[in-house]
C-alpha positions in Angstrom: 9.7 -19.8 7.6 11.1 -16.4 8.8 12.9 -17.7 11.2 15.1 -20.2 9.4 14.8 -17.7 6.2 14.7 -14.1 7.3 16.2 -13.0 4.1 13.5 -14.5 1.9 11.0 -11.9 1.3 7.7 -14.3 0.3 8.5 -14.9 3.9 8.4 -11.9 5.6 4.7 -11.2 2.4 3.4 -15.1 4.1 4.3 -13.9 7.7 2.8 -10.4 7.2 -0.7 -11.7 5.7 -1.3 -13.6 8.3 -1.0 -11.5 10.7 -2.6 -8.3 8.8 -5.3 -11.6 8.9 -5.0 -11.8 13.1 -5.6 -7.8 12.8 -1.7 -7.4 14.2 -0.8 -4.8 12.1 2.3 -3.6 13.8 3.6 -6.6 13.4 2.5 -7.1 9.5 3.7 -3.7 8.2 7.4 -4.3 9.9 7.2 -8.1 7.7 5.6 -6.5 4.8 9.1 -3.5 5.3 11.2 -6.6 5.6 9.3 -7.9 1.6 9.7 -4.2 0.4 12.9 -4.3 1.2 13.7 -6.8 -1.2 11.4 -6.5 -4.2 11.0 -2.7 -3.7 7.8 -2.8 -7.1 5.7 -5.7 -5.4 2.7 -3.9 -6.1 0.5 -5.4 -3.3 3.7 -5.3 -1.2 2.6 -1.7 -0.9 -1.2 -2.1 -0.6 -0.9 -3.6 2.5 1.6 -1.2 4.2 -0.7 1.9 3.4 -4.2 -0.6 4.9 -1.1 -1.5 8.0 -0.8 2.7 8.3 -4.6 2.7 7.7 -5.7 0.6 10.8 -2.9 2.8 12.4 -4.7 5.6 12.1 -1.9 7.1 10.4 -3.4 9.0 7.1 -0.4 10.2 6.0 1.7 7.1 5.8 -1.1 5.5 4.0 -1.7 7.9 1.7 1.9 8.0 0.5 2.1 4.3 0.9 -1.1 4.2 -1.2 0.4 6.9 -4.0 2.7 4.4 -4.6 1.1 1.9 -4.6 -1.6 3.7 -7.0 2.0 4.4 -9.6 3.0 0.6 -9.1 -0.6 0.3 -10.9 -0.1 1.3 -13.5 3.0 0.8 -14.5 2.3 -3.2 -14.1 -0.6 -2.7 -15.5 -2.8 -3.4 -13.0 -6.3 -2.2 -13.4 -8.2 -3.8 -10.6 -5.7 -2.4 -8.0 -5.4 1.0 -9.5 -9.3 1.5 -9.1 -8.8 -0.4 -5.9 -6.3 3.2 -4.9 -7.7 5.6 -6.7 -10.4 4.4 -4.4 -9.2 4.4 -1.6 -7.4 7.8 -2.2 -10.5 9.8 -3.4 -11.7 8.3 0.3 -8.8 9.8 1.9 -9.1 12.8 0.5 -12.6 13.4 1.6 
């Protein structure tokens, strides 16, 4: 799908999610970043980027991604993701 529609953010997200689920976090992050460039307020993608960073051991990048995701969750009134991001940030601070 990405080969056919390289500028389609949903195709990028779908490929990224499949890669993420397969444990290919670096490749997944590349797809999520491409999707986020097309839709910068996509909170779920921002969360997944942070999770990719965390899996790669980059706690600084993960913290930044989660802080951005938290702000998006607040702006978009999503309580579940807001609580998840607050928890993830608390764990990173510990």
